[in-house]
Z-matrix of the N, CA and C atoms (Angstrom, degrees):
N
C 1 1.480
C 2 1.487 1 106.68
N 3 1.363 2 113.81 1 139.47
C 4 1.443 3 122.76 2 -172.70
C 5 1.506 4 106.61 3 -82.19
N 6 1.351 5 117.44 4 126.32
C 7 1.448 6 122.65 5 171.55
C 8 1.499 7 116.37 6 -77.43
N 9 1.287 8 113.86 7 125.62
C 10 1.480 9 117.04 8 -179.04
C 11 1.519 10 111.73 9 -80.85
N 12 1.332 11 115.86 10 131.63
C 13 1.505 12 119.10 11 -176.53
C 14 1.484 13 107.53 12 -95.30
N 15 1.356 14 110.05 13 136.86
C 16 1.445 15 117.13 14 179.87
C 17 1.481 16 109.64 15 -86.16
N 18 1.432 17 121.55 16 145.65
C 19 1.422 18 120.36 17 175.76
C 20 1.558 19 112.87 18 -73.29
N 21 1.353 20 110.07 19 154.91
C 22 1.425 21 113.32 20 179.63
C 23 1.516 22 114.94 21 -93.98
N 24 1.301 23 123.98 22 127.47
C 25 1.435 24 130.89 23 -175.89
C 26 1.471 25 110.87 24 -92.86
N 27 1.337 26 118.56 25 129.86
C 28 1.520 27 116.90 26 172.63
C 29 1.516 28 104.70 27 -128.58
N 30 1.384 29 112.57 28 133.81
C 31 1.324 30 123.09 29 173.07
C 32 1.532 31 111.79 30 -125.06
N 33 1.282 32 121.37 31 114.39
C 34 1.437 33 122.49 32 -179.14
C 35 1.462 34 107.00 33 -105.22
N 36 1.335 35 110.54 34 125.65
C 37 1.514 36 118.80 35 -179.52
C 38 1.627 37 113.30 36 -117.95
N 39 1.382 38 107.98 37 160.40
C 40 1.589 39 111.57 38 -179.97
C 41 1.514 40 101.06 39 -144.01
N 42 1.273 41 116.11 40 124.18
C 43 1.500 42 117.51 41 177.08
C 44 1.532 43 110.34 42 60.96
N 45 1.275 44 124.99 43 24.09
C 46 1.504 45 127.75 44 174.47
C 47 1.504 46 110.33 45 86.82
N 48 1.425 47 116.47 46 11.45
C 49 1.445 48 123.39 47 177.26
C 50 1.458 49 113.51 48 -111.54
N 51 1.284 50 122.83 49 134.96
C 52 1.541 51 123.57 50 170.74
C 53 1.480 52 109.21 51 -59.94
N 54 1.363 53 109.76 52 129.33
C 55 1.548 54 116.62 53 174.70
C 56 1.559 55 111.49 54 -105.94
N 57 1.365 56 111.26 55 -43.10
C 58 1.455 57 122.47 56 177.09
C 59 1.497 58 112.88 57 -139.93
N 60 1.225 59 113.38 58 157.62
C 61 1.585 60 118.94 59 -175.27
C 62 1.386 61 106.31 60 -159.07
N 63 1.386 62 116.70 61 139.73
C 64 1.456 63 120.23 62 178.38
C 65 1.597 64 109.91 63 -175.10
N 66 1.321 65 107.81 64 164.98
C 67 1.541 66 117.76 65 -178.16
C 68 1.574 67 105.56 66 -121.60
N 69 1.219 68 117.62 67 144.94
C 70 1.449 69 122.21 68 -179.10
C 71 1.578 70 109.43 69 -140.65
N 72 1.399 71 114.61 70 144.52
C 73 1.486 72 115.39 71 -177.23
C 74 1.517 73 117.83 72 -73.27
N 75 1.404 74 112.24 73 -16.58
C 76 1.495 75 111.87 74 179.61
C 77 1.577 76 110.74 75 -140.32
N 78 1.305 77 113.72 76 160.04
C 79 1.460 78 111.98 77 -170.04
C 80 1.577 79 112.88 78 -76.34
N 81 1.267 80 115.08 79 -27.78
C 82 1.564 81 120.38 80 178.17
C 83 1.474 82 108.86 81 -61.98
N 84 1.393 83 121.61 82 -38.79
C 85 1.358 84 125.82 83 -179.91
C 86 1.504 85 111.32 84 -68.09
N 87 1.396 86 118.02 85 -41.28
C 88 1.502 87 128.27 86 -179.69
C 89 1.460 88 104.60 87 -61.11
N 90 1.350 89 120.86 88 -52.63
C 91 1.501 90 123.52 89 -174.40
C 92 1.437 91 108.98 90 -61.47
N 93 1.421 92 116.95 91 -41.40
C 94 1.414 93 117.20 92 -177.38
C 95 1.684 94 109.84 93 -65.98
N 96 1.234 95 116.25 94 -44.06
C 97 1.586 96 117.81 95 171.75
C 98 1.323 97 111.27 96 -57.00
N 99 1.296 98 126.72 97 -41.73
C 100 1.466 99 128.52 98 -179.80
C 101 1.571 100 107.38 99 -60.30
N 102 1.351 101 125.62 100 -51.06
C 103 1.336 102 131.72 101 179.30
C 104 1.619 103 105.89 102 -57.73
N 105 1.358 104 116.88 103 -46.58
C 106 1.394 105 115.90 104 -176.90
C 107 1.491 106 117.82 105 -68.82
N 108 1.323 107 112.86 106 -34.92
C 109 1.545 108 123.56 107 170.49
C 110 1.394 109 112.59 108 -53.30
N 111 1.321 110 110.62 109 -59.95
C 112 1.508 111 119.02 110 -175.38
C 113 1.460 112 109.53 111 -59.59
N 114 1.321 113 119.45 112 -45.22
C 115 1.440 114 122.21 113 -177.19
C 116 1.697 115 110.45 114 -65.85
N 117 1.316 116 112.63 115 -27.27
C 118 1.444 117 115.70 116 176.34
C 119 1.613 118 116.93 117 -68.96
N 120 1.435 119 111.35 118 -26.94
C 121 1.479 120 117.75 119 -174.68
C 122 1.431 121 109.78 120 -111.92
N 123 1.189 122 120.36 121 -6.84
C 124 1.458 123 121.60 122 -178.17
C 125 1.554 124 112.98 123 122.88
N 126 1.268 125 119.35 124 -163.26
C 127 1.451 126 122.51 125 -171.40
C 128 1.534 127 105.59 126 -103.65
N 129 1.328 128 108.21 127 146.36
C 130 1.573 129 115.05 128 174.21
C 131 1.562 130 105.34 129 -126.27
N 132 1.269 131 116.65 130 144.47
C 133 1.396 132 121.44 131 172.24
C 134 1.522 133 111.19 132 -62.78
N 135 1.392 134 116.86 133 143.20
C 136 1.476 135 123.32 134 -175.55
C 137 1.461 136 103.04 135 -91.44
N 138 1.251 137 127.88 136 133.04
C 139 1.385 138 123.56 137 -177.55
C 140 1.571 139 108.63 138 -73.34
N 141 1.361 140 114.96 139 149.23
C 142 1.369 141 121.57 140 -179.55
C 143 1.535 142 112.41 141 -71.84
N 144 1.284 143 117.70 142 138.25
C 145 1.541 144 119.29 143 -175.76
C 146 1.571 145 104.38 144 -88.17
N 147 1.224 146 114.17 145 138.84
C 148 1.505 147 120.32 146 -179.23
C 149 1.465 148 111.95 147 -111.64
N 150 1.362 149 119.95 148 128.03
C 151 1.475 150 116.27 149 -179.99
C 152 1.496 151 112.93 150 -63.79
N 153 1.345 152 112.77 151 143.32
C 154 1.513 153 117.76 152 -177.04
C 155 1.458 154 106.41 153 -92.33
């Protein structure tokens, strides 16, 4: 059986307001968009990773 992939949703906010929004068919494309969007508007702090 073929597994159906879900699209990846990206919502970029600034000061609580949506700035960019989109859906992409694969994670690599969504991550690239995120890097490009953040680079186009400045830098944003990366959240700290917490151990599980």
